[in-house]
N, C-alpha and C positions, 0 to 999 in steps of 0.2 A: 504494500500500500504506500502511496506517496505521502509525504509529510506536508504537502501543500497542494491546494487546489486553486487553479487560476481560471476564473470565469470572466468572459468578455460580454458585456451587456451593451447592446446597441439599439437605440430607438428606431423603430420602423415608421410608425405614424401614430398620431394621437398618444395614447398611453400604452401602445403595444410595443413590446421589446423582444428582441431575439437574443438568446444566450448561447454562447459556445464555450467550450472548455479546452484548454491545452491538453488535458489528460483524456479527452474523448473525441475521436475524429469521425463520428458518425453523423454529424450535422448539427442542427441547432434545436433549441427548445424555445417555445414561445411563451410569453407571459403578457397578460393584459389586466386592466382594472375592470371591475364590474360597472355596469350602467348606473348612474348617468355619467360618471367620470370617463370611463373607457368604453370599449365596445363589447366586453365580456367574451372576446373571441378565444381566450385561453385562460388558464388558471392564474390567479394573482399570487403574491408572495405568501400570504397567510395560508392559502390552499397548498402551496408547494411545501411549506414548513410542516403542515399537517400530514401530508403524504410522506414527507421525508421521515418523520417520527414513526409512522406506521410501517413504512418499508424497512427502516433500520431494525426495528423490533422484530419484524417477521423474518428478516434475513438472519438476525442473531439467533433466534429460536431455531430456525432451520439448520443453521450451522451446528448448534449444540446437539440437535437430534442426529445430524449426520455423523458427528464425532462419537456419538453414543451408539452408532450403528442402528439407528431407527429410521425407517423410511416413512416420511410424512405422506399419508395418503392424500391429504389436502391441508392447506393452510391459508386462511383468509383473515383479514382484519378490517374492522370498521373504525374509523377515527372521527370523533366529534370534537371540533375545536370551538370553544366558547369565546365570543368577543364581548367586550364591555367597555364602556367609557371610563376613563380615569377621572380623578378629581379636577383635571383641567379640561375635561370634555373630549379628550383624544381617545380614539379607538385603540385598544390594546388586546392582546391575546390573554384571556383570563385563565384558561386552562385547556388541557388536551386530554381527552379520554380515549384510550385505545381498547377495543374489545376484540380479542384474538380468538380464532376458532381453529385450533390444531386438531387434526384427525389422524390417529394412529391405531394400529391393531391393539386389541385388548392385551395381548402378550407384551406390548411395549409401554403400557400405561405407567409402570414404575419408573422407567427411564425418562418418560415425558415429565413426570412429577419432579424428578431430579433436575431436569433442564429448567423447569419453571422457577426453581429457586435461584438460578444464577444467570440466565440469559440476558436480563435487562442491563446488567453491569457491563456487558460487552458491546452494547449498542452505543456507538460513538455519538450519534445525534441526540438521542434521548438523554444520555448521561450529561452531555454538554448543556443542553437546554435546562435540565434540572439544576445544574450548578450555576447557571448564568454564564454568558459568553461576553468577554471583553470585545467591544466593537470600537475601532478607531475610524474616524472619517477624515480624509484629506481631500481638499479641494484644489485642483489645478486651475490657475487663471491665465 
């Protein structure tokens, strides 16, 4: 795994942006703001963060199951991200709830239970969000 991720964000039109990554050469990802600000043609940053938490947790659980020699018959997750206004009236992410649905054979239930006690700690995104992430902003003029 790389120790750094470099994303390039370029405005296309209105509030629609395309994002590319030095570490991924398969094209771009689009993002947009919801109506009335943007055109809602793609997910916005809050949606992407929500899906990043769900994906990271799912991948982490799947990795633990794989290391335990358990084949997941299915694995899905639903993520509900709650938004609320802070005391200044600004929208903020208030909480993220992830409901995971792993399906394994009955004979592997004990190994699943073991993974459920540890997999969250290995999810980079969730662990970082829980601890708070330092964000620096630099403006070029």
